[in-house]
N, C-alpha and C positions, 0 to 999 in steps of 0.2 A: 676347361681351365676355369681352373678355381679364381675368384678374387679376393683381394687382402680384405681380413677379416677385421670391423671395428667391434670392437664388446665395450657395452657402456655399461658402468658401475650404477647399479639398483639404488636410487633415490627414497625416493617419496611414488608407489602405486606407479601411476600408467606412467611416470617420468625412467621406466624403467628403458623404454626403446625410442627416448624421446632425447638424451643429452651426451649425442656420440661426442662432443667437446670434453667429457670429462672420463672418457672411454680411453684405452689403449688399442693399438693394432697389432696384427700378429700377420707375419708374410711368411707364404712359404717359396719354397726352392718351385712347387708346382705353381704358384700362381702368375709366373708366366712374367714377360715382359709388359708394360715396363717395370711391374713392382720389384721382378726377380732377372735381373740379368749375368749371361755366366760370358766370362774368355777363355778363351785358351782349350785345354781335352777334359771334361768332365763325363763320366760316367753314371751310370744308374745304378745301385745297390740294389741287392738280393731281398733284403730283408725288410720289415715294413718300419718306415721312420714315423716323423709327426702324423699326427691326427690319422696314421690310417694310411698315409699316403708311401711315398717315397723319398729317399734323401739320394745326393750327388757327390762323387769322392773324385779328387785326382791325386794328385804325383807332388808330394813337398819338394819343393824348391823349382818347378815345372812353372811354365808363365803361365797361369792361370789363376782367376778372379772370379768369385761369385760376389756379387753386391745384391743388399736389398734396400728396399726405400718403402719409406713412409709416412706418417703425415702426424703432428703434432696441432693440432686446432689454437695452443695458446703458447708465447714465448714462456720458455724458463727451464729450471733444472730437471731434466727427466733419464730415467736409467734405461738400461739399452740389456735386454735378458738374449739367449742362441740358444736353442735347442739341438741337440746331435744322440747318435747312440754310442757310447766307450766304447773301446775295444780294444785291447793289445798291441793291435797292429795302427794305431791310429799315431799323429805327429804327437808327440812331449810339447810340444811350442807350435803350436798354429797360431798363427797371426789373424785379428780380426784389427780392422783399420773406421774409428767410430768420427761420420764427419761432421763435428759440432762447429755452433756460433764461433767459438775461439780458436777453430782448427782441426786438425787432423791428431786424434789420441789413440796411439796403439798400445793394443792389450794384447798377451800372448796368452793361450788357452791349452792343455794337457788336455787333449781330448782320451786320452786315455782311462780317465778318472771323471766323476762325475755324469751329466749327462742326462738323458730320460726324461729329462725337465728343463724350465727355461731356466740357467742360470746365469747372475747380472754378470757382464761387464763392468758398470760403474754406473756413475751417475757424470751428465753433462749438459752445457748451456748449449739452448736449442734457439732458435729463431721458431717463430711458426709460421707453419706450411712443409716442406718436404724435407727429408731427414734420412740419411742415407748408412749404413755400414757394407763394409767391404772384408770378402775375406780374401787376404792375397798368400797364394800359394809359394810364391816368389819366395816370399819373406817368412816363411816355415820352414820347418828342420824336423828332424827325424823322423822314424815311425817309415810307416809304407804309403797313409793315404791320411788328406784330410777330408772331414766330412762336412757337407754343405747340407741345412735342413731346411729351421725356422727362425727366426730372429725378431723379436718383441718388443714393440717401440711403448715403452711405459710401463709403469706399474698396475698390476692387476689388483687394484683394490676392492674390490668387490670382495663382499663378506663375507667368511667363508659359511661354510652351508654349519645347518645348528645338529649339534649332537643327534645320534640317530636316536630314534624311543628302545630301549631294552626291550628285549625277546627270554620272559623267562623261561628258561629249560627244567629248572628242579627249584626249590623254597631258598631262597639266593645265592640262585647260580642267574647268570643273564649274559648273554648273547647279544653282541651287535653288532651290524656292518657300519665302517666309515668311510665317506665318498670325500677325498681330500684335493687340492689342490695338484697340478703335477701333470697328468693322473693320479694320483696311487688309492689303492683301495684296502681296507685294513679292516682283519675279522679278530674279535674281544671276546674271551671269556671270562668274567669278572666273578668271582667267586670269597667267603671266609672263613677259613680256617679256625677259627674260633671256635665257630659250630662244629663239634665235635663228630659227626656223623659225614664230613667230609675230613679228603687229605688226600697227598697228591704220592704217587707212586711209582715206581720207574717199571716199564715194562718190558719183555724182552723177544725178537723173533723167534717164534717156539715155544716161548714160554722158558726160555733158560738161556743163560749169559754163552752158555758154547752152541747158539745156534752154525744150523749147517747151514741155512739160505734166509737172508736178509728178506721180510716180508712188506707190503705195503700197511700204509697204519693202520684201515679199516678191518684187515682180517688178524694183524698182534694184535689192539684191543679187543676183537670176541673173544681173544683166549680168557682173556683177565674177567670179561663179562661175565657177571650169576648172580642167583638171589642173592641177595646180603650184601654186595661187594661189582655195586653198577659200575660201568666206565661210560661218566658221564661226556667226558671230553679228553680229548689226548693230543698231543701234538708229540713232531718229531723233536732227538733229541741229539743226540751224541757227536759228535764228527768222527767218521770212519774213513775204514782201508777197503776199495773197494774188493779187494784183491784176497784177501785174509778177517776172521776175526777181531780183527787191533778196532779196540777204540779206544780213543785218546780219552787219557784222565780220571779221575777218582769217579767210582760208582758207590751208590747203595741204595737200599730199599728196605724197608720196615723194620728198621734201624740195625740192619745189617750193612758190614763192609760188604763189596763187593768185587772191586778193582780198586789200584792204587793207582795214587798219585802219577803222573809223570810231566816231562816240562816241554811236551807238545801244547799245551794247554796251561792260560795264567791262573784264570777266575775258576774258584769251587764254588759252588752253589750249595747253603744248607738250609732242607727244612730242619728248624728244630720240632721238639717233640711237643712243644707247646703250639705249635702251628706257624709261629714270624719265620721269615725268612730271615739268610745271613751271609754276607759273600766275604772271601779272601781271595786275595792276590798269591802268588807264588807261594806255595806250599813246599816246605823238604818233604825228600822222599820217607817212605814207612820203613820204621824202625819195627820191624815184628820179627819176634822173638820164642820158641820153642823153650821149654824146659820140662824137661823132665824127672822123672821119682829120686835119680841119685844123682839131682846138684846139679845135672850138666846143662849146656843150652845151648842151642843152636840157630843160626838166624834163617829165616824166613826169605825167601828174596824174590817169592812170585805168588799173588794172590789170584788164584783164580784165570790160569793160563796155561799154554804149553807148556811143558817140561824142557828147558834147557841144562845143558852140558854141568854139574857143578852146581847145583840150586835144590833148594829146598824148596816144596812147593804147596800152598794150601788150597785145599778144594773145599768146596762148602756147597749145599742145596743149592746155592743158587747157579752154582754152574752146569748141573743139570745131573741127571738120576746118576751118572756114571764118569769114569777119572778120563778118561777114552785116548787113555797112552796106548802107545802102541811099542814101547821099546822096552823091555825088564830093564826092571830096579828094585826098588821094596816101596811098598803103600804100605804104609800104616793106617788101621782102621780103628777110628775112634767115639763113643757114641756115648750118651746121656750129656750134651754138652750143655752149659747155662747159657743157652743165646737170649739176648742178641749177642752179635758180631758187632761193637761198636769201636770207632777209635778210641783209644787210651785206656782201656778196660780189659781184664782178663777172662780169658774162658779157659772153661776144665772141662775135660770130661776122661773117660777112662779108656784102655785100651781092649781093644774084644780081639783082634786080629794083626799078624802081620806078615802080609804077605811077600816072597822073593819070588824070584823065577819064572815059570810060566804065570805062576796064579798073583802075580803082579804088574799085570796089565788089566790094565779097564777096567780096574774094579766098581760096585757098588756104593756109592756114597747115602750111608746111613741117615734117613730123615733126622733134624734134631741130632748130628755128627760131624764130623769129616774123615778126610782123605789127608795123612802128610804122607808126600813121595819125595824120595831122592833120586833125582834125577842123575843120569852117567857121572858119576865120580863124588857121590853121596853117598853112596850105599853103604859101605862098609861104618859111616859115622855114625846115621842113623840106626843101625842095625844095633851096633854099642849100649843105646841108649833105651831101646824102647821095647819093653817085653808085653806079655800078654796080662791081664790084671790091674798092671800100673796104671796111674794118671797120669798127663801131659797139659803142660799149660799154654796156652795163645796169650803173648803179648801183644797188642796192638797199638802200637807208638806214632801218634801221626799229632804233629804239631802244628797249631796252637789245641790247649786242650781243650777248648770250647767245641772243638767236632764231637767230642761225645754226649752232647745234645742232640746228634745228627736222626732223624725220622727217615730221610735222604739226601742224598749226594749228588751230584752231577758236575761234572767240568764243564767250560763256556770258553766262549774264545770273543771275549771285552764283554765289559765293565760299562754300561750304554750313559747308564744315570745311575747318581750314589748321594744321597742325602738329601733329594730333590733337585740335586744338581747336574746338569750337565758334567762328566766324568773324561775329560777327555785324556785324561793319565790311563783310561783305560781302551783307549783307541788304537794301540799301539800297530794292529795288522797291516798289511798295506793295502784290503779294502776296502776303510773305512767309511772311506770319502765316496766309495762308488758307489751308484747304486743297484739293489738287489733284493729278491727277495731276500723276507726276515722274517725267523723262528724266532721269539723272545720273549724269556715270563719274567714279568714285574712285581713287586711288592710292594706295600706300605705296611709294615708290621706283619698284621698275620693274614691281612687283604691280599688276593692274587690278582693276576691279568696271566694268561696265554694270548697270547697274541700274534698272530700269522698275516703279512704282509707281501702280500701281493707283487709280480714283479717282472721283468723283464716280457711285457707285454705290450708294446703300444697300444697309444689309442686306450688304455684299457689300467694298466696301472706299469707303472714305473721302477717302482722297488724302494728303497729308502735306505740316504747316509744313516752313519751315526749320528750324527747332529741332529738330521731331522728325526729320526728315532726320540733323542732325548725330548726333544723337545713337545712330540705327539707323548712321551708317556708320562712325562712333568704336567703341561699344560691341557690336554686334552684329557687326558685319563685320572690325574690326581696320585701317580704314582711319583715314590721318593726312589724306588733302584729298579735298575733290568739289565739283565745281562743275555746277549747274544747267543744262542744255540746253533746251532750245525742249520745253516739256510741255503739259498739255491733254488736247485731243482727237489730239493730235501724237504724245503715249505711246506709242514702240512696240519692242516685241522682239521680236526672230528669229533664231531659231534653227535651223540647219542647214535654212532655207530655210521653217520653220513658223511660221508666228506663234504665242506659246507666251503672253503676258499677255490682259489683259481691256480693250481698248479702250474707252474712255468714250464717244467718237462715235455717239451713235444710238444707246447702250445702255440700253432700256427693253424689260426687266428687267434685271440686269445681266450680262453678257456673250454680251450679243445686238449689240455696236456694229460697226461695220464702219470698215476703217483709212481712214484720211485720206492722201491724197494731199501725199507729200513731196520738198524742192528737192533736201533731200541727206542722209547718214546718214554713222557711223563705222560700220567695219566690221572685226573682230576676224578677219586671215588668216592662216590654216595655208600654207604658201611653200616651193617650193623655196630655199634658202635660200644654196645651193654654188655657187660658180663651175665652168666647163666649164673645166679650166685644159688646161696653160699657157696663161696670160696674156705677153703676149713685148712688150716695147716697144723698138725701135731710134733711136727721134728722130732721126728720119732730114730730109733736108731737107724731102720732100713733106709735113711734117708729124707732127702726133700719132698713132698707131692705134688706141691704148688710150682707151677713156670717162672719160680723167684726170678723181678731184668733187678738186678745188681747194678750201681750204677758205674764201680769200676774193676770191681772183684769179684771170689766167688766165696761166699761164706758159708762156711764148712757146719755140719752138725758135729757136737762134740759130749760128750759126759760134764753132765755140771751138778756142783752139788750148792746149796740146799737144792732139793726138785722142789719145783714148780708146782701150787696148790692147783686143783680142779683136772685133776688123773691128770699133773705130770708123769714122764715116766723117766727123770734124770737125765737125758737129753736134751740138747736146746740149740739153737743156732746163733754160731759167731760172729757178730759184725767188725769187721776191723779194716781201716786201710789201713797198710801196713807201711805207707810213705805219709800218713800221717794225713789231717784235715778231717773231710766228712766224708763218710754213706751210707748210702741207703739200698732198699729192696722192696719192690714194689709188686703189685699185678691188681689185676682188673685190668678196666677198659675206658677210654677215653670220655667216655660217653655214661658214666656208672652213675648215677647221682640219690638222693634217698636212700644211701644205707647207713649201717652203722659197722664201725671199727675199730677191734681191739685185739689187746696180745696179754700175757701175760709179759711183764714186763722186770728185769732185777735190777732194783733200783739200789747201786751201790752210793752209800755216805761215806765218803772220803775227803774230810775234813785235813786229813795228816799228811796231804800231798797239797792241799790248797793253796799255797803260797808257789806253786809253780803255776797252776789253771787250774780245772776240770773238763770234765766229760756231761755229754749232753746224747742223754738216750729219752724216742721217744716213740708216739705210733703218728699218720701223719693222714688225712684224707684230702680228696676233690684236690687233686695236686695236678700242674698244668700240663705234663707228660713230659718234664725234664729230669724231674726227680733227685732238686736240686735240696729237699728238707728245708731247714734256713739256716741253708748256705747263704753267703754274700757272691759266693765266686760260681765264676761261667753264666753269666745276666741273672744270678738271684733264684731262692727259690720264693715258689707260690705255692702253700695251700695253708690249710687249717692244721696245725701242731701242737699236741697236748707232751707235754718234755720234762723230765727230772732232769736237776743239776746238783754233781757228786760236791762239790765241795760246798755247799751249806742246805742242799735239799731242797731246794725250793723247786716247787711246780710252777709249770706255766701252761697255760693255756687260752692259746689265740690265734692269731690269722698271721700269715708270712706277705706280705708282700715285695716282690724284689727283694727277697734278702731280708726287709725289714720285720722284723719281728713283734707282733703288738701283742701283748697280754691284757686279756681282757682281765684277769685279777690284779692287776698294777697296784689297784688303788687297797687291793687288802691281800698284800702278797702272803700267799701260802707256801708252808715248807713243812717235810718230813725229814726232819735231819736222822736217818735210821737205816740203813740196808736190809730191804725186803724185799719179795714179788711183792707188784705192784698189778692189779688190771688194770689198765688205760682203756678207756672208750669213748669215739668220740660219737657222735650222730649228727648224722647229718640228713634233714626232711626240710623241703623248699629252703627258704630263708631263715628257716632255725637250726641253730647249732647247740649241739648241749654235748659238756663234756664231763665225763665220771672218772673216780677213782675206787676201786673196787666196789663197784655201787653203787658210791654216793656221789653224785652232782652234785659238779663244783661251780659249774657255767653253763649259764641257759642264755643266747644271746641270737638277736637277730643282726645278719649280716649278710650280705650281697657278692662279697668279693671273689668266691669261688663257688660255681655252679651245679660244674660235673669233674670230672676226673677219677683217677687210683687213687688207690689205698697202698699205706707201706709201714715199713718199720725206718727210722731212719738213729746214726750216730753221727756226732762231731767232738772232736777234742781237742780242748782249747792249751793244751799246757806248750809250755816250754823245753821239754825234753820230750821226747815221744817215748822212755822208756820209762815213762809215765803210763799211758796208755794200757787201760784192759780191753775197751772194748765193749760192745750190747750183746747181752744172750738174754734170747727171747725165745717163749713158748706159747703152745696155747693161740696163735693168732686165728683169726675168724674176721671175714666180711660177709653182710648179709642184712638183710633188710628188717627192718622195724619186726620183732616177736611180736604174736599173736593180733597185727593190725592186718586185720583181713580186708578191711573195705581202703586201707592203703591214705586214711588221712595221716599219718604221724601222729598217730597216739593208742591208747588202748584204752576203750569205750566199751560200754558195754553192748556197744552196735558189735562190737567182736566177736560178744558170748557164743551165738547159737555154731558161730564155723569151729569155734572151740569146743562145745559140745559136741559138733562132728564127728572131730578128729581123736575124739580123748578115746583111745583103747583101741585106732588103729594099728594093727602092727599083722595082721594075718587075715589068712582067707574070708574068715566072718566079717573080718571089717578090714577092707585093705589100707593101706597108707597111700592118699589118694596125693602123690608128689607136690600137684601145681595148690594142691590147698593147703594141706596141714606142714610141709616144712614153715611156711611163714608160724604155726603153732607149736612147730618141734623148738625148744628154745635150744636146749641143748645138742641138738643135729643129730640123734640117734638113733633115726629112723621108727624112734613110737613115741607117739603121746600119751604121756603118764600121769602121776601123780606129781611127780619131780618139777614136770610143766605149767601143774597147776601151779601147784605153789608158787612158781616163776608170774605166771598169768596173773594172781592175787597183785603180788609186787609192784607189777607196771602199772596193772589196777589204778593202782591207792597213788602211786609217784605220778600219772594221769592228772 
C-alpha cells in the first residue's frame, strides 16, 4: 500500500526536502485507508491510471462514494485538483464535494474531456490539518461510469523545469525534448527558413499522391532522402480516411497545387516562397477552368483524385506515373506545361494525344505535363474542344489571391495560436479541450517548429489540450502562430531517418507503441539551393529554353520590331497580366548569389498616354521567392530592381523591401526619354550591388537587404484604362557569374589574366574548352574563348 505523497517546493539548496509546509499532497486510490476510503460498489479499471497505478470506477446514480483526505500545514485558501482518465463512456456530470472550512462545495466535472493530468476544481478556504474531497456517484449523472483516481491538495508551485539544451542536427537546425508538468513530453525541431538551403516539402506514401498503401514515416521519408535533398526531419500531416486514399483539405508542394480544398477542415497553412508562414480559415471551393484553342471553357471539377460521373479531372505528375483510371472515357495528354501549378496562375500546354476507347484507360502522365480526363458524361464535350497540336490552358482559381505565393500548402484542423496569443476562434472541434498526442506546426515569420507531443501514456506523457499547446508554443518556444495537424496515434516525429518520439498506438506500457502507417508528411529538406549558371534565354521562334516561372500566366514568344541588338532574331517574350497589375517571370534558385543578371528590354517612351498612367518594365535580382517585383500587393516585393517608366523615361536602380521601392538615384534622377532597346544589368557580389544600362554603370552601392535569390523580368502597369497596356518585350536574357573573375573576388584584375590566357583559343581537340574554368572567361557564352572575349576582358579590367 502506498502512502500519500508530500511534495516540497524547492526553496534554496538543502531546503528542498525540509519544508513540507510549503508543499502539496497527492492522494491516490491505491493509498488506501485512511487517505482513500470507498463506500458502495467500485471496480478496478483495466488501463493504467495515475503514476502508473490503477484507477477505480462505479456507476453514476448508484450508492457509491470515494473520499480522499489530505493535510494542509497552514490555514488559508488552497486549490484542489483531480486526476482521471477521460473516455466517451464517462459521466458528463461527475459530482465532487469539497469539504472546506466554510462548508461543502459541489463541483461537477465532465469526465469525457480533459483529464490525464491534474484539473482544478477551484480554490477554497481550509483550516490547518486534514481536508477531504468526495466523489459522490449518487449525485452524478449521465454516461456509464465515474472514475476515482487521484486528488491533489494544494498548488504545485515547484519551479518549472529549465528549458532543455538543444542539440544541433544541422547548422541552424535544433532538436529539443521538453519534460513538462502533467507529465507531458514534447519533441521539438526548430529551424529558420530564411536560410535558402532549407525548405518544407510535402511527401506521400509510395512517393505519389495516388498511394496504394500508407507507410510509416521512416519509410515514407526515406523515399525522398537523397544527395542534395536530405530529409532532416519529418512529421505526420493530413487527416485521412483509413479505408481510401481520401485526404482532407488542400495539398501542395514545390509550388504545385496537388489537392483542392474541401469543407472537412477549416484551416489552410501556406509556406510562402520567401520562407514565411501564413494561415487562413474557411477557404472557398476551387474554381478551376480549362480553356481551349477554340475559346471554349470547361470547369475542372477534381484535381488529382478518382474520376466521378460527369466530371473533368486534372491529373498532374504529383498524382503518380499514370492516371489509374479503370473506366473508359476520354483522356487528353498535354505536354510542355509552364509549371509550377500555383493557385491563381494560368498554365499552358500543348495537346499531344487524345485517347478514347480502350486507350483512354490508365494513361501515362508526362513529366512536365498533365492529363485531362473526362469522366462518364463529359466525354463528348471534351472531344469537341480538344485536338492534337492545340494549346490548352488551366486557370487555377483559389481565393484569397495571396495563395499565389504558395511554396507548400496543407490543411489543418485547429488554429492553436495566432499573432502571439491563444486563438480560441480556432478551437471549434470537439476534442480541443481533451488531452491527446498532438502534431503541431508553429512559426514566427520564417522561423518554424515541428512539434510532436506524446500522449495517452499515463505516467509518461498525458498529451495536451489546445489551451496548453497555445501556452507551450507561445511561452516556451516563442512562436506566434501554430496549427494542429493530425494527432493521436498518428503523431510521429522522425529525425535523420530515426523515430524520436514515443508513439501512442499500442503503447502499453509507455514507449512501446508502433508507428501507424500514414498517407503523407511534412519534411524539413536540406537542399542544394544554387543553380548551375549560366542560364541563357534567346526567346527564339522555337520557344522558350529556360523553365520560366510566371507569377500569373503564360508569357508567350512573339515577333516584334525593331529587332533587339546583340544578335536578336526578331522574336521576344511578351509579358502582360491580362487583368492588369503586375507580372513577373523568374528563373534560378533560392540560394543563388554573386551573379549578374541582364536582359535586352524594350523601353517604350509613351508621353502621349502619361495622363492615364504608365508602364514599368525591368529586371530584378536576389528575389525573396515570391517574385512580386516592385508590387505592394500579396505581401510586397523584395528584390533589387532596375526599371524603366514609360511616362517620363525615368530609370530607377534600387532596392524593393515589402513593395517599397528605394531608388539609389533619387538625389539625381536619371531619365532616358526615348523608345529604344536597352541592356539592363544588375551585378550582385556580396554587399556590392551595381546597376548598368547599355554597359554604362549608373549606380554602385553597398546594401545588405537581400543576399540570395532568383532573378527575372518584371512588368507593372499603372494605367487607369487597361486598354493602354502594351506589356513588356524582352530578349537576350542572361544570369551568370561575373565574367573573367577566375578567383571569385567579384572584380576583374590582373590576377585573372593567367586563367584567361589558358582558355584563349580553347574550342577544339588541340585545346579543349574546359567548361568549369572557361565558362567564366566566355563573356558571350558561345563555347569558345576568342578575341571578342579578350576585348570584353579589357573593358572589365579597365572598369574595375
